[in-house]
C-alpha positions, -999 to 999 in steps of 0.1 A, spaced: 865 -241 -88 844 -269 -103 871 -290 -112 877 -291 -72 841 -302 -61 844 -330 -87 873 -343 -71 857 -339 -36 828 -357 -48 846 -382 -65 866 -389 -31 834 -392 -13 821 -417 -34 853 -438 -32 854 -437 3 817 -446 8 823 -476 -16 850 -487 1 829 -482 37 803 -504 21 829 -534 13 841 -532 47 805 -535 64 795 -565 38 829 -583 51 819 -578 85 785 -589 79 800 -621 64 820 -625 94 795 -622 118 766 -643 102 788 -671 85 817 -674 112 804 -663 142 768 -678 134 748 -650 145 712 -638 127 722 -605 113 698 -592 88 715 -582 54 702 -547 52 710 -540 90 739 -518 97 763 -520 125 790 -497 136 824 -503 137 828 -497 173 796 -517 183 802 -548 207 783 -578 198 788 -605 223 807 -632 210 808 -658 240 774 -666 227 774 -653 193 743 -675 182 723 -654 209 723 -624 183 693 -616 164 692 -585 140 662 -574 122 659 -558 88 667 -520 81 681 -518 121 711 -497 127 733 -503 160 753 -469 166 790 -466 178 795 -480 214 763 -501 216 768 -532 233 747 -561 227 748 -592 253 737 -628 249 752 -643 280 756 -636 317 784 -649 332 773 -643 372 742 -662 362 757 -686 339 729 -681 313 732 -682 275 701 -668 259 688 -651 228 688 -615 222 666 -601 197 660 -567 178 637 -560 156 632 -542 122 639 -506 115 653 -503 151 678 -476 163 701 -482 190 718 -454 202 757 -446 211 766 -463 242 734 -482 248 738 -514 265 710 -543 255 709 -569 285 705 -607 276 677 -619 270 660 -588 259 634 -588 229 631 -556 213 603 -554 191 599 -537 156 603 -496 149 619 -490 183 646 -464 193 666 -467 222 683 -437 234 717 -431 237 732 -446 269 703 -465 277 705 -499 295 678 -523 284 669 -543 310 635 -558 300 618 -565 269 605 -533 247 569 -535 228 571 -524 188 567 -488 182 582 -468 211 610 -446 226 629 -459 251 655 -440 273 675 -438 307 687 -467 331 667 -486 335 654 -480 302 618 -466 300 592 -461 276 591 -422 271 568 -422 241 549 -446 224 527 -449 189 558 -440 169 569 -450 134 603 -454 118 615 -460 84 649 -474 74 676 -474 101 651 -461 127 643 -428 114 612 -411 131 584 -405 109 564 -372 123 
């Protein structure tokens, strides 16, 4: 029984190691090839959409996490705008959230799943809804946007 648990633990460690290698490769591609400004300590889920029409406009801060299905846009085809979209440090962007072009999200912000962020968000708050509204403020977060009680 103990031998089986050791094998499972080894498989988990190997899988996590491979995952970190792939994430590092993606980070290299985003920053070097596309010229995005993504912190090396930020984590971007595999199914996140980062706008490649104007990739230089994507800025993601230290220790932030962007969940699966989230979209971060830096251009508006209809208005013919290419602008910077910035996400601060220690933020969490929920699954399927949409960050519209030109939005600036402060530090320690949590964006709820499915939220559509159309305006700037001040630091230290939780936003949710469509359009996203502040539902809680004066929060603090740690690495990857985990809220401190």
